[in-house]
N, C-alpha and C positions, 0 to 999 in steps of 0.2 A: 831639817821638821818640824819646824815650827815657824821658818819664814810667811807661809800662808796666814797663819791667824795673824801676824803683826803687822802683816801688810792690810789686813781688815782696818787694826786697829791706828795705821800710820794717820790718818787726816788728824785723830784725835788726841795724838801724844805731840804732835807736831804744834798743835794750838795751846795745850799746854806745859811744851816749851816756852812757848812766847810768852801766855801767861804767869810762868816761873818767876819772869826779872821782878811780878808787884811780889806774892806769895807763894807758899807751896802749892802745888796742883795734886790733886789725885783722883785715879780715873780706874773704878772697881771692874775688873775684866769679868768674862763669861769662865768660869773654872769648866765647864763643861767641853768648852772649846779644845782648851789645854789637858784634857784629862782624854777625852778620844784620841787626842794627837801625841800623846806621849806614853809611857811607860806607866805613872798611873803613879808615882815614887812623888810624896808631897813633899819631902826635903829639897827636891830638886825646883821645886817652885820659887823658892826665896834668892834673890838676888841683887848686889849695888850695882851696877856701872857708873862709873866715872868718865864724864868727856872733857876734854880738856882744848881747847883751841878746835874743836875738828878730830880729835881722837882720842881712841880708849885708851884712858892712864891708869888702868888696875886689873889685877890680872883676871879675868872671869872664864877662867878654859875649865875650870870645872862643873861650868854650866851649860848645859846645851841651849838652854832657853836663853841664858843672855846671850851667850854666844850669837844664836840666831836675829834676837832684838839688834846687837850693834852694830850684825851685819847690813840689816833691812835699812839701819838709821842711816849709815854712813855710805849705804848705795844710793838715796834720795836725794837730787839736787837742791828741794826744800828744803828737807832737814838738813842739809849741811848748812847751806845758806843761816841760818838760825842757830846752828851749836859751832860757827866759824870761832866766834872770837868769845867768848863764854867759858864757863865753867859748868857743868852741869853733872849733875845725881841724881840716877835713874834705880829707883829701888821697887823692889816686888816680894811684898811679905805673903803670909800662907794664908791669907785671906785673898788673893789676888788683888791687891787694893795694890798701884802702879804709881808710884809716888814721885814726882817730878819735882827739882831741886833745882835752883841756880843760886850756885856756891861761888860765883865769881867774885875775889876778893874785890872791895872797896877800891878806885883808882886812888893812887897816891897823889902829895902835893906832887913831886921830882913828873912822876908820868903828865899830870894835867899838864907843868910846863913845858915837859918834851915833844907833846900833842899841839901846843900851842904854837913853839915853837915852827913845828913843821909844817903848820896850814899857810905860818906866815910870808908872804911871799917876798921876796927880795926886793931892795928900791931901783928902780932904773936908773942909768948912771949917762 
């Protein structure tokens, strides 16, 4: 129902996903787009989606708006590359502000050691 609207905003959402590594991003959406397409219930326009390593990691089935956004994000190749190895939180408030946060936990020392071991080539014998 809302897929065509989310596809319109997708290039901007992708930019915000990339920029969210530095700081939270806010994109103000056009309320009229959603009111024309939807049922007009304001309560249905508020949601939070958590994306963990390229998958939705929370329950969004109560919000068609959130489900449609998740569907559009997960179908797009560029978006899949961006969200593949991080944790994001995308939320919409009643003022139609879409906030994008990169909530990826910082790497621990153990993770960094593991990565450096994997990238080190074994010596030739």
